[in-house]
C-alpha positions as CSV (number, residue, x, y, z in Angstrom):
1,M,-26.7,-64.0,14.8
2,V,-28.6,-61.9,12.6
3,K,-28.9,-59.6,15.4
4,R,-25.4,-58.9,15.8
5,G,-24.4,-58.2,12.7
6,Q,-27.2,-55.6,12.2
7,V,-26.1,-54.4,15.7
8,S,-22.4,-54.3,14.6
9,I,-23.7,-52.3,11.7
10,F,-25.4,-49.8,13.3
11,L,-22.1,-49.5,15.4
12,I,-20.2,-49.0,12.5
13,V,-22.3,-46.5,11.2
14,A,-22.8,-44.5,14.2
15,L,-19.1,-44.1,14.5
16,I,-18.4,-42.7,11.2
17,I,-21.6,-40.1,11.7
18,I,-19.3,-39.7,14.9
19,I,-16.3,-38.8,13.0
20,L,-17.6,-36.7,10.4
21,L,-19.3,-33.9,13.1
22,S,-16.6,-34.0,14.7
23,L,-14.0,-33.2,11.9
24,T,-17.4,-30.8,10.9
25,Y,-16.9,-28.9,13.5
26,F,-13.3,-28.7,13.4
27,L,-12.9,-27.0,10.5
28,K,-15.6,-25.0,11.6
29,L,-13.7,-23.9,14.1
30,S,-10.2,-23.9,11.8
31,I,-11.9,-21.7,8.9
32,P,-12.3,-18.3,11.0
33,K,-9.0,-18.5,12.3
34,I,-7.6,-18.8,8.6
35,Q,-9.7,-15.9,7.3
36,K,-8.9,-13.6,10.4
37,Q,-5.6,-13.8,9.0
38,E,-5.7,-13.8,5.9
39,I,-7.6,-10.6,6.8
40,A,-4.7,-9.3,8.8
41,K,-2.1,-9.6,6.8
42,A,-4.2,-7.5,4.0
43,S,-4.7,-4.9,6.6
44,K,-1.3,-4.6,7.0
45,T,-0.6,-4.3,3.6
46,D,-3.3,-2.0,3.1
47,L,-1.4,0.7,6.3
48,I,1.7,0.1,4.6
49,R,0.7,1.1,1.1
50,A,-1.5,3.6,2.4
51,D,1.9,5.2,4.3
52,I,3.4,4.9,1.5
53,Q,1.2,6.9,-1.1
54,S,1.3,9.3,1.9
55,C,4.7,10.0,2.3
56,L,4.8,10.0,-2.0
57,N,2.1,12.7,-2.0
58,N,3.7,15.0,0.8
59,V,7.3,14.4,-0.8
60,A,5.6,15.8,-4.4
61,N,3.7,18.8,-3.3
62,S,6.5,20.1,-2.0
63,A,8.5,19.3,-4.3
64,I,6.1,21.4,-7.2
65,Y,5.8,23.9,-4.8
66,S,10.0,24.6,-4.8
67,L,9.6,24.9,-8.6
68,G,6.7,26.9,-8.6
69,L,8.6,29.4,-6.2
70,Q,11.7,28.7,-8.5
71,G,10.0,29.1,-11.6
72,G,10.5,25.7,-12.9
73,Y,14.3,25.3,-11.7
74,T,16.1,23.4,-9.8
75,E,19.0,23.8,-9.8
76,K,20.6,27.6,-9.4
77,P,20.6,29.2,-12.5
78,D,23.8,31.6,-13.4
79,K,22.0,35.0,-12.6
80,F,19.0,34.5,-10.3
81,L,17.2,36.8,-6.8
82,T,17.2,34.2,-3.3
83,I,13.8,36.0,-1.0
84,N,12.5,34.1,1.0
85,N,14.6,30.5,1.0
86,S,14.0,31.1,-2.7
87,I,15.6,30.9,-5.9
88,I,14.2,33.6,-8.8
89,A,16.3,33.3,-12.1
90,F,16.8,37.3,-13.8
91,G,15.3,36.7,-17.9
92,Y,16.6,39.7,-18.7
93,Y,20.2,41.4,-17.3
94,K,22.0,43.8,-18.0
95,N,20.4,45.0,-21.7
96,A,20.5,40.9,-21.9
97,A,17.9,38.7,-22.3
98,I,19.9,35.3,-20.8
99,I,16.3,33.1,-20.6
100,N,17.5,29.2,-20.1
101,S,15.9,27.3,-22.6
102,L,14.0,24.4,-22.0
103,I,16.7,22.0,-22.0
104,G,18.2,24.3,-20.0
105,L,15.7,24.5,-17.3
């Protein structure tokens, strides 16, 4: 009778060990998949962020270049000269200073 009890205890312990080993095996297989998905999501957001940053840099650089060519004017002043699609404002026209103040720029 004692041997029967020992055998059943060994079977239960062996079954628990097999269940734990199989559970850790399946968890180890599933964790890299989850990590790969998180890395893929992070890389997509990094790509989008880089594209937006690149677009903003291009637009800002062209706007700054245009402002530099036009003497700081974003809109056409009252008196101006057009050269190569850029506006050059007159600061002095017909013996009168017509430079805008900083508020008028």
